[in-house]
C-alpha positions in Angstrom: 90.2 91.3 82.7 89.8 88.0 84.5 90.8 89.6 87.8 88.1 92.3 87.3 85.5 89.7 86.5 86.4 87.8 89.7 86.2 91.0 91.8 82.8 91.8 90.3 81.4 88.3 91.1 82.8 88.5 94.7 81.2 91.9 95.1 77.9 90.6 93.7 78.0 87.6 96.1 78.8 89.7 99.1 76.2 92.5 98.6 73.6 91.5 96.1 73.1 87.7 96.6 69.5 87.9 97.9 68.1 90.0 95.1 70.0 88.2 92.4 68.0 85.0 92.4 71.3 83.1 92.2 72.5 80.6 94.8 75.8 80.9 96.5 76.9 77.6 95.0 76.3 78.8 91.5 78.5 81.9 92.1 81.2 79.7 93.6 81.2 77.6 90.4 81.6 80.8 88.4 84.5 81.9 90.6 86.1 78.5 90.2 85.9 78.6 86.5 87.4 82.1 86.5 90.3 80.9 88.6 90.9 78.1 86.1 90.9 80.5 83.2 93.2 82.8 85.1 95.7 80.0 85.7 95.6 79.0 82.0 96.1 82.7 81.1 99.0 83.0 83.4 100.7 80.0 81.7 100.2 81.6 78.3 101.5 85.0 79.5 104.6 83.4 81.1 105.3 81.3 77.9 104.9 84.4 75.7 107.1 86.4 77.9 109.9 83.8 77.8 109.6 83.6 74.0 109.9 87.4 73.8 112.9 87.3 76.1 114.7 84.6 74.0 114.1 86.7 70.9 115.4 89.9 72.6 118.4 88.0 74.0 119.5 87.1 70.5 119.7 90.8 69.5 121.1 92.2 72.7 124.2 94.4 72.5 127.1 93.5 74.7 128.7 95.9 77.1 131.7 96.0 74.7 129.4 97.1 71.9 127.9 99.9 74.0 131.3 101.1 75.2 132.6 101.1 71.7 129.7 103.2 70.5 130.0 105.9 73.2 133.7 106.2 72.5 133.0 106.7 68.8 130.2 109.2 69.6 132.5 111.1 71.9 135.2 111.2 69.2 132.9 112.0 66.2 130.3 114.5 67.7 132.5 117.6 67.8 133.3 117.1 64.1 129.6 116.5 63.2 128.6 119.6 65.1 131.2 121.7 63.3 130.1 120.3 59.9 126.5 121.2 60.7 127.4 124.8 61.5 129.4 125.3 58.3 127.1 123.3 55.9 123.9 122.0 57.6 122.2 119.0 56.1 119.3 116.8 57.3 121.6 113.8 57.4 124.2 115.4 59.7 121.5 116.7 62.0 119.9 113.2 62.2 123.3 111.7 63.0 124.1 114.3 65.7 120.8 113.8 67.5 121.3 110.0 67.3 124.8 110.2 68.7 123.7 112.4 71.6 120.6 110.4 72.4 122.5 107.1 72.2 125.3 108.3 74.4 122.9 109.5 77.0 120.9 106.3 76.8 124.0 104.2 77.6 125.0 106.7 80.3 121.5 106.8 82.0 119.5 103.8 80.8 116.5 106.1 80.2 113.7 105.5 77.8 113.7 107.7 74.6 110.7 109.6 75.9 113.0 111.2 78.5 115.3 112.6 75.9 112.4 113.6 73.6 110.9 115.7 76.5 114.1 117.6 77.4 113.3 121.2 76.8 115.5 124.2 76.2 114.1 125.6 79.5 115.3 122.4 81.3 118.9 123.2 80.2 118.6 126.8 81.3 117.3 125.7 84.7 119.8 122.9 85.2 121.8 122.7 88.4 125.6 123.2 88.1 128.4 122.8 90.5 131.9 124.5 90.6 133.4 121.7 88.5 130.9 122.3 85.7 128.9 119.2 86.2 125.2 119.6 85.3 122.1 118.0 86.6 119.1 118.2 84.2 115.6 117.4 85.4 112.9 116.1 83.0 109.4 116.4 84.3 107.4 114.4 81.8 108.1 110.8 81.0 106.4 107.4 81.0 106.7 106.6 84.7 106.7 110.1 86.2 103.8 109.3 88.5 105.7 106.5 90.2 109.2 108.0 90.1 108.8 111.7 89.7 111.2 113.7 87.5 113.8 111.8 85.6 117.3 113.2 85.8 120.6 113.3 83.8 123.9 113.8 85.5 126.2 115.3 82.9 129.8 116.2 82.6 130.6 119.6 81.1 131.1 118.3 77.5 128.0 116.2 77.6 125.9 119.2 78.7 127.6 121.2 75.9 126.3 118.6 73.4 122.7 119.2 74.5 123.2 123.0 74.4 124.8 122.5 70.9 121.7 120.7 69.7 119.4 123.4 71.1 121.6 126.0 69.3 121.7 124.4 65.9 118.0 123.6 66.0 117.4 127.1 64.6 119.1 126.0 61.4 116.3 123.4 60.9 113.2 125.4 61.7 113.3 124.9 65.4 113.4 128.5 66.6 109.9 128.3 68.2 110.2 124.6 69.2 110.7 124.3 73.0 112.3 120.8 72.7 116.0 120.1 72.3 115.4 117.0 70.1 113.2 118.3 67.2 112.7 117.8 63.5 111.2 120.5 61.3 110.2 122.6 64.3 108.4 119.7 66.0 109.3 117.4 68.9 110.9 114.2 67.8 108.6 111.2 68.2 110.7 108.4 66.7 114.2 108.9 68.1 115.1 105.2 67.4 115.5 106.1 63.7 118.2 108.7 64.6 119.9 106.3 67.0 120.1 103.7 64.2 121.5 106.2 61.8 124.3 107.2 64.2 124.9 103.5 65.1 125.4 102.7 61.4 127.6 105.7 60.7 129.8 104.8 63.7 130.5 101.4 62.0 128.6 99.3 64.5 127.0 96.0 63.5 123.7 94.5 64.3 120.4 96.2 65.3 120.1 98.8 68.0 117.2 100.4 69.9 116.8 102.2 73.2 115.0 99.1 74.6 118.0 96.9 73.8 120.3 99.4 75.5 118.0 99.6 78.5 117.8 95.8 78.7 121.6 95.3 78.5 122.1 97.8 81.3 119.6 96.0 83.5 121.2 92.7 82.9 124.7 93.9 83.7 123.4 95.6 86.9 121.9 92.3 88.0 125.1 90.3 87.2 127.6 92.7 88.8 126.0 94.9 91.4 124.8 94.2 94.9 121.1 94.3 95.6 121.3 97.8 97.1 123.4 99.2 94.3 121.1 97.5 91.7 118.1 99.2 93.3 119.7 102.6 92.9 120.4 101.9 89.3 116.9 100.7 88.6 115.4 103.8 90.4 117.6 106.1 88.3 116.3 104.4 85.2 112.8 105.0 86.5 111.7 101.4 86.8 111.5 99.0 89.8 113.4 95.7 90.2 110.2 93.6 89.7 109.7 95.2 86.3 113.3 94.5 85.5 112.8 90.8 86.4 109.8 90.5 84.1 111.0 92.4 81.1 114.7 93.3 81.3 116.3 90.0 82.3 117.7 87.7 79.7 117.0 84.0 79.5 119.9 81.5 79.7 121.6 80.5 76.5 122.8 77.0 75.6 126.2 77.3 77.3 124.7 78.7 80.5 122.0 75.9 80.6 124.7 73.3 80.4 126.8 75.1 83.0 123.7 74.9 85.3 123.4 71.2 84.5 127.0 70.7 85.5 126.4 72.5 88.7 123.5 70.2 89.6 125.6 67.2 88.8 128.4 68.6 91.0 126.0 69.2 93.8 124.8 65.6 93.6 128.3 64.2 93.5 129.4 66.3 96.4 126.6 65.1 98.6 126.9 61.4 97.7 128.7 59.0 99.9 131.8 57.7 98.1 131.2 54.3 99.6 127.7 54.0 98.1 129.1 52.8 94.8 130.8 49.8 96.4 127.7 48.9 98.3 125.5 48.9 95.2 124.5 45.3 94.5 124.4 45.7 90.7 127.8 47.5 90.8 129.3 44.7 92.9 127.8 42.0 90.7 129.1 43.7 87.6 132.6 44.1 89.0 132.7 40.5 90.3 131.6 39.1 86.9 134.4 41.0 85.2 137.1 40.1 87.7 139.9 37.7 86.6 139.0 35.2 89.4 135.7 34.5 87.7 137.0 33.9 84.2 
């Protein structure tokens, strides 16, 4: 808003100064005040962003947690699908959708809107290779204007899970619903609830959300991948690196802060001349006063 106000005043000064009845100095004072407000606002935004990052860092899931979940999802999903086909219940259907969505989130880093917008037609039109690997394109998602279609690269069993959800949706009123993830014949809007249900049934502890999964992936990519590889990962997740720096990077914890402190001390000690201590007058005076010859 402040940027828009500054742009308006600059435009007014450039093209309407004569008819405004205002002097150039008055408009400059307005612009100066807007710049001051903008600086104060920037401080507040950065401070709020860091507080939000600290809060999110406390609830982030480790890579071990995420790997444990996808192993359990991989092991439990066939049984859940079979149970739904023999005796369908709402609870089982919720867990099945949570397992599939959670597995795909860890696999791709996508926002939940990508999974919510997968249609049955997308599965029919998916690309396949001779090994049975499948590439599913999703046209509509949050950043489609910047990144185009989102995609999911799936192994045969993973594609079968999506087809299984599409198939059993008819047991829950989804015959006419075009979406794979649906509830009572309508597109799922709150997939986080299903993810949490599957997370709890899998025996995992702590809270979980798609945003936490996405943040964890972005952090691990920054820590362990080269810049070029990290750029590929960010693009596949449909966000750019600058966004990742602002919203998906954790803040240092207590041990990391003290490790940085030790590194600074190490740098100072490495660059210091070892003879400086002996040439320090106070050090020399202190040493001489404590020497046996002066006692």
